[in-house]
PASEBA-1860 file (N, C-alpha, C; in nm, 3 decimals):
! residues 141
1> MERRNFLR> 2.414/2.252/3.443/2.272/2.226/3.425/2.217/2.171/3.557 ~ 2.104/2.224/3.593/2.040/2.180/3.716/1.973/2.044/3.694 ~ 1.955/1.977/3.803/1.896/1.843/3.798/1.755/1.845/3.741 ~ 1.677/1.944/3.778/1.538/1.953/3.730/1.534/1.974/3.578 ~ 1.619/2.061/3.528/1.624/2.082/3.384/1.669/1.956/3.311 ~ 1.766/1.888/3.370/1.812/1.762/3.310/1.699/1.660/3.303 ~ 1.623/1.647/3.411/1.512/1.552/3.413/1.402/1.592/3.314 ~ 1.374/1.721/3.301/1.275/1.767/3.204/1.318/1.736/3.061
9> LTGLGVAV> 1.444/1.767/3.031/1.494/1.739/2.897/1.497/1.590/2.867 ~ 1.535/1.509/2.965/1.535/1.364/2.947/1.393/1.312/2.923 ~ 1.298/1.361/3.002/1.158/1.321/2.984/1.105/1.362/2.848 ~ 1.140/1.481/2.805/1.099/1.528/2.673/1.160/1.442/2.562 ~ 1.287/1.407/2.578/1.354/1.321/2.479/1.292/1.184/2.471 ~ 1.257/1.128/2.586/1.191/0.997/2.588/1.054/1.005/2.521 ~ 0.981/1.113/2.546/0.849/1.130/2.484/0.861/1.144/2.333 ~ 0.961/1.218/2.287/0.980/1.238/2.143/1.009/1.105/2.074
17> VAVPTFGF> 1.080/1.016/2.141/1.112/0.885/2.083/0.995/0.787/2.101 ~ 0.927/0.793/2.214/0.824/0.694/2.246/0.695/0.713/2.166 ~ 0.654/0.836/2.144/0.526/0.861/2.077/0.526/0.807/1.933 ~ 0.626/0.840/1.848/0.626/0.781/1.714/0.642/0.629/1.715 ~ 0.720/0.580/1.811/0.737/0.434/1.819/0.606/0.366/1.852 ~ 0.528/0.425/1.942/0.399/0.368/1.976/0.306/0.368/1.854 ~ 0.306/0.477/1.781/0.224/0.484/1.659/0.271/0.386/1.554 ~ 0.401/0.367/1.549/0.461/0.274/1.453/0.420/0.130/1.484
25> LASSPQEA> 0.421/0.094/1.611/0.390/-0.043/1.650/0.241/-0.068/1.668 ~ 0.161/0.040/1.673/0.018/0.023/1.697/-0.055/-0.038/1.577 ~ -0.003/-0.017/1.457/-0.072/-0.072/1.339/-0.014/-0.209/1.304 ~ -0.101/-0.294/1.253/-0.057/-0.427/1.210/0.007/-0.415/1.072 ~ 0.085/-0.513/1.031/0.143/-0.509/0.896/0.035/-0.508/0.786 ~ -0.076/-0.578/0.810/-0.184/-0.577/0.711/-0.245/-0.438/0.700 ~ -0.266/-0.373/0.814/-0.321/-0.237/0.812/-0.225/-0.141/0.744 ~ -0.096/-0.161/0.766/0.005/-0.078/0.700/0.000/-0.098/0.549
33> AVNIVVNE> -0.015/-0.223/0.504/-0.023/-0.251/0.360/-0.147/-0.187/0.298 ~ -0.259/-0.191/0.371/-0.381/-0.126/0.323/-0.358/0.024/0.309 ~ -0.295/0.084/0.409/-0.268/0.228/0.404/-0.174/0.263/0.288 ~ -0.078/0.177/0.261/0.015/0.202/0.151/-0.059/0.206/0.018 ~ -0.145/0.107/-0.006/-0.218/0.101/-0.133/-0.315/0.218/-0.145 ~ -0.385/0.248/-0.038/-0.482/0.359/-0.041/-0.410/0.491/-0.064 ~ -0.297/0.513/0.001/-0.223/0.639/-0.018/-0.163/0.649/-0.158 ~ -0.115/0.539/-0.210/-0.052/0.542/-0.343/-0.155/0.565/-0.454
41> LEYLKIQR> -0.274/0.508/-0.437/-0.377/0.516/-0.541/-0.492/0.606/-0.497 ~ -0.460/0.716/-0.431/-0.564/0.804/-0.378/-0.647/0.872/-0.486 ~ -0.596/0.878/-0.607/-0.669/0.943/-0.717/-0.778/0.852/-0.775 ~ -0.778/0.724/-0.738/-0.880/0.631/-0.786/-0.993/0.618/-0.684 ~ -1.108/0.575/-0.731/-1.221/0.553/-0.642/-1.214/0.408/-0.592 ~ -1.150/0.391/-0.477/-1.131/0.257/-0.421/-1.192/0.255/-0.281 ~ -1.276/0.154/-0.257/-1.328/0.136/-0.122/-1.222/0.065/-0.038 ~ -1.209/0.107/0.085/-1.109/0.048/0.174/-1.132/-0.102/0.193
49> SEVERFVG> -1.257/-0.145/0.192/-1.288/-0.287/0.210/-1.232/-0.371/0.095 ~ -1.229/-0.315/-0.026/-1.172/-0.386/-0.141/-1.022/-0.408/-0.121 ~ -0.954/-0.306/-0.071/-0.810/-0.316/-0.048/-0.782/-0.414/0.067 ~ -0.867/-0.414/0.169/-0.850/-0.507/0.281/-0.864/-0.651/0.235 ~ -0.959/-0.677/0.145/-0.973/-0.813/0.090/-0.847/-0.854/0.014 ~ -0.796/-0.762/-0.069/-0.674/-0.789/-0.145/-0.557/-0.818/-0.052 ~ -0.537/-0.735/0.047/-0.423/-0.754/0.139/-0.437/-0.885/0.215 ~ -0.558/-0.923/0.253/-0.579/-1.052/0.320/-0.534/-1.169/0.233
57> EFYQNIKR> -0.575/-1.169/0.108/-0.535/-1.277/0.017/-0.387/-1.269/-0.018 ~ -0.337/-1.149/-0.036/-0.195/-1.129/-0.067/-0.109/-1.182/0.046 ~ -0.150/-1.155/0.168/-0.074/-1.200/0.285/-0.077/-1.352/0.299 ~ -0.187/-1.415/0.263/-0.196/-1.561/0.273/-0.110/-1.630/0.168 ~ -0.099/-1.572/0.050/-0.032/-1.640/-0.061/0.115/-1.608/-0.077 ~ 0.164/-1.505/-0.011/0.305/-1.469/-0.026/0.373/-1.493/0.108 ~ 0.461/-1.591/0.112/0.527/-1.629/0.237/0.622/-1.522/0.287 ~ 0.677/-1.444/0.196/0.774/-1.342/0.233/0.715/-1.237/0.328
65> NKELYTQF> 0.584/-1.218/0.323/0.520/-1.117/0.406/0.519/-1.152/0.553 ~ 0.549/-1.276/0.587/0.546/-1.316/0.727/0.679/-1.291/0.798 ~ 0.780/-1.250/0.722/0.910/-1.223/0.783/0.902/-1.096/0.866 ~ 0.978/-1.094/0.975/0.978/-0.978/1.064/1.029/-0.853/0.994 ~ 1.131/-0.868/0.912/1.187/-0.754/0.839/1.083/-0.693/0.745 ~ 1.007/-0.777/0.677/0.904/-0.727/0.585/0.794/-0.655/0.662 ~ 0.756/-0.708/0.776/0.654/-0.641/0.858/0.704/-0.504/0.905 ~ 0.830/-0.497/0.944/0.889/-0.370/0.987/0.891/-0.270/0.872
73> RLRALSLF> 0.931/-0.316/0.753/0.936/-0.227/0.636/0.797/-0.176/0.598 ~ 0.697/-0.265/0.602/0.562/-0.222/0.568/0.515/-0.111/0.660 ~ 0.540/-0.127/0.789/0.499/-0.025/0.886/0.572/0.107/0.861 ~ 0.702/0.099/0.834/0.780/0.220/0.809/0.735/0.289/0.680 ~ 0.711/0.212/0.575/0.665/0.271/0.449/0.529/0.337/0.464 ~ 0.443/0.278/0.544/0.311/0.335/0.569/0.322/0.462/0.653 ~ 0.405/0.458/0.756/0.420/0.573/0.845/0.474/0.695/0.771 ~ 0.573/0.674/0.684/0.635/0.785/0.613/0.572/0.812/0.477
81> KVKADDSE> 0.465/0.739/0.442/0.391/0.758/0.317/0.483/0.761/0.195 ~ 0.563/0.658/0.184/0.658/0.645/0.073/0.581/0.608/-0.053 ~ 0.619/0.667/-0.165/0.553/0.641/-0.293/0.623/0.529/-0.369 ~ 0.558/0.478/-0.473/0.609/0.364/-0.550/0.740/0.396/-0.621 ~ 0.763/0.521/-0.654/0.889/0.559/-0.719/1.009/0.536/-0.629 ~ 0.986/0.538/-0.499/1.096/0.529/-0.402/1.109/0.392/-0.337 ~ 1.013/0.302/-0.358/1.018/0.173/-0.290/0.966/0.061/-0.380 ~ 1.044/-0.044/-0.388/1.004/-0.159/-0.468/0.886/-0.232/-0.406
89> MVDLLTRT> 0.878/-0.233/-0.273/0.768/-0.301/-0.205/0.635/-0.230/-0.230 ~ 0.635/-0.098/-0.226/0.514/-0.022/-0.256/0.473/-0.045/-0.400 ~ 0.570/-0.046/-0.489/0.544/-0.071/-0.631/0.482/-0.209/-0.651 ~ 0.537/-0.310/-0.585/0.483/-0.446/-0.596/0.339/-0.453/-0.546 ~ 0.312/-0.393/-0.432/0.176/-0.394/-0.377/0.077/-0.326/-0.471 ~ 0.112/-0.209/-0.522/0.018/-0.136/-0.607/0.001/-0.203/-0.743 ~ 0.109/-0.255/-0.801/0.096/-0.326/-0.930/0.009/-0.450/-0.914 ~ 0.033/-0.526/-0.809/-0.046/-0.648/-0.788/-0.191/-0.613/-0.761
97> FLSSTDFF> -0.215/-0.507/-0.685/-0.353/-0.467/-0.658/-0.424/-0.427/-0.787 ~ -0.360/-0.343/-0.868/-0.425/-0.300/-0.992/-0.448/-0.417/-1.088 ~ -0.355/-0.512/-1.091/-0.373/-0.630/-1.177/-0.486/-0.718/-1.126 ~ -0.516/-0.708/-0.997/-0.620/-0.791/-0.936/-0.757/-0.726/-0.938 ~ -0.768/-0.612/-1.001/-0.895/-0.541/-1.005/-0.948/-0.530/-1.148 ~ -1.061/-0.463/-1.162/-1.119/-0.441/-1.294/-1.074/-0.308/-1.356 ~ -0.969/-0.249/-1.302/-0.921/-0.119/-1.350/-0.885/-0.123/-1.498 ~ -0.812/-0.225/-1.542/-0.772/-0.233/-1.683/-0.888/-0.278/-1.771
105> MNKMDESK> -0.980/-0.356/-1.716/-1.098/-0.397/-1.793/-1.190/-0.277/-1.820 ~ -1.185/-0.179/-1.731/-1.263/-0.056/-1.748/-1.185/0.050/-1.825 ~ -1.086/0.005/-1.900/-1.004/0.091/-1.986/-0.937/0.204/-1.908 ~ -0.892/0.172/-1.787/-0.817/0.265/-1.701/-0.893/0.396/-1.678 ~ -1.023/0.384/-1.668/-1.107/0.502/-1.644/-1.103/0.534/-1.495 ~ -1.043/0.648/-1.460/-1.026/0.685/-1.321/-1.155/0.732/-1.256 ~ -1.258/0.761/-1.336/-1.384/0.807/-1.280/-1.471/0.690/-1.231 ~ -1.441/0.568/-1.276/-1.519/0.451/-1.234/-1.460/0.392/-1.106
113> PVRYLGLY> -1.548/0.339/-1.019/-1.496/0.275/-0.898/-1.419/0.147/-0.932 ~ -1.312/0.123/-0.859/-1.227/0.007/-0.882/-1.274/-0.106/-0.790 ~ -1.300/-0.221/-0.849/-1.347/-0.339/-0.774/-1.239/-0.447/-0.773 ~ -1.220/-0.507/-0.659/-1.124/-0.617/-0.646/-1.189/-0.746/-0.696 ~ -1.122/-0.817/-0.788/-1.178/-0.939/-0.848/-1.121/-1.065/-0.785 ~ -0.998/-1.063/-0.749/-0.929/-1.180/-0.693/-0.780/-1.162/-0.716 ~ -0.702/-1.227/-0.634/-0.557/-1.210/-0.642/-0.507/-1.252/-0.779 ~ -0.432/-1.164/-0.843/-0.383/-1.189/-0.978/-0.278/-1.298/-0.979
121> NAYRTPCA> -0.296/-1.393/-1.069/-0.199/-1.499/-1.091/-0.188/-1.516/-1.242 ~ -0.069/-1.492/-1.296/-0.050/-1.497/-1.441/-0.079/-1.634/-1.499 ~ -0.070/-1.739/-1.419/-0.094/-1.875/-1.469/-0.242/-1.913/-1.468 ~ -0.323/-1.842/-1.391/-0.465/-1.874/-1.384/-0.553/-1.768/-1.448 ~ -0.507/-1.644/-1.450/-0.588/-1.533/-1.498/-0.536/-1.486/-1.634 ~ -0.623/-1.475/-1.732/-0.576/-1.423/-1.861/-0.537/-1.276/-1.848 ~ -0.442/-1.237/-1.925/-0.392/-1.100/-1.922/-0.489/-1.008/-1.994 ~ -0.528/-0.901/-1.927/-0.609/-0.797/-1.990/-0.513/-0.691/-2.039
129> NPFSSTYY> -0.458/-0.711/-2.155/-0.349/-0.629/-2.207/-0.380/-0.479/-2.200 ~ -0.323/-0.409/-2.102/-0.353/-0.265/-2.089/-0.289/-0.180/-2.197 ~ -0.198/-0.237/-2.274/-0.130/-0.161/-2.379/-0.195/-0.182/-2.515 ~ -0.306/-0.250/-2.517/-0.379/-0.274/-2.641/-0.442/-0.144/-2.689 ~ -0.462/-0.133/-2.819/-0.520/-0.011/-2.875/-0.666/0.006/-2.834 ~ -0.730/-0.100/-2.786/-0.870/-0.088/-2.745/-0.884/-0.011/-2.614 ~ -0.776/0.008/-2.541/-0.784/0.078/-2.414/-0.764/0.229/-2.427 ~ -0.718/0.274/-2.541/-0.691/0.415/-2.561/-0.787/0.473/-2.663
137> PLVNS> -0.827/0.597/-2.645/-0.917/0.659/-2.743/-0.846/0.681/-2.875 ~ -0.924/0.685/-2.981/-0.867/0.709/-3.112/-0.813/0.851/-3.123 ~ -0.700/0.863/-3.184/-0.639/0.995/-3.202/-0.643/1.027/-3.352 ~ -0.709/1.136/-3.384/-0.715/1.179/-3.524/-0.597/1.270/-3.552 ~ -0.515/1.230/-3.649/-0.400/1.314/-3.680/-0.415/1.380/-3.814
END
C-alpha cells in the first residue's frame, strides 16, 4: 500500500469515528432526554416546551441523572432512537412524563393535546386511575 492511500484511508477512518462522536457530544443530557420522550410519544400531540419543562424538573429532583454514566446512556439512547420496549430508562422517562400530564385525565384521548401539569409524585398527587371503567367507552355485548 502506498503512503498516500494509507493516509487517505486513515483520514477517512478518523472522520467516520469523529463525526458521530461530535454529534453524540454536541447535545446535552437534558436535550437527549427531551428527544427520547418526543420520539417515544410521537403519536401524541405534545409541544416540545412541555417536555422541556418536565425534563427540567425531572433532572432537578432525581439525583441519579447527574451521574456521568446516566448522561452517557441518555445521549446514546437518543442518538440511536431506542424505544421503551428495549430500555428501562426510556420506559421510566415516558411513564413519568405521562403520569405528570393530563393524558389520563383526558381519558387517554390521543387527539387532544397533552399538557404537562407538574412532576408526578405518588405521595403528593392523587392517582388518576387509568384502568378505571370511566376511561374506556362502553362496550355493548
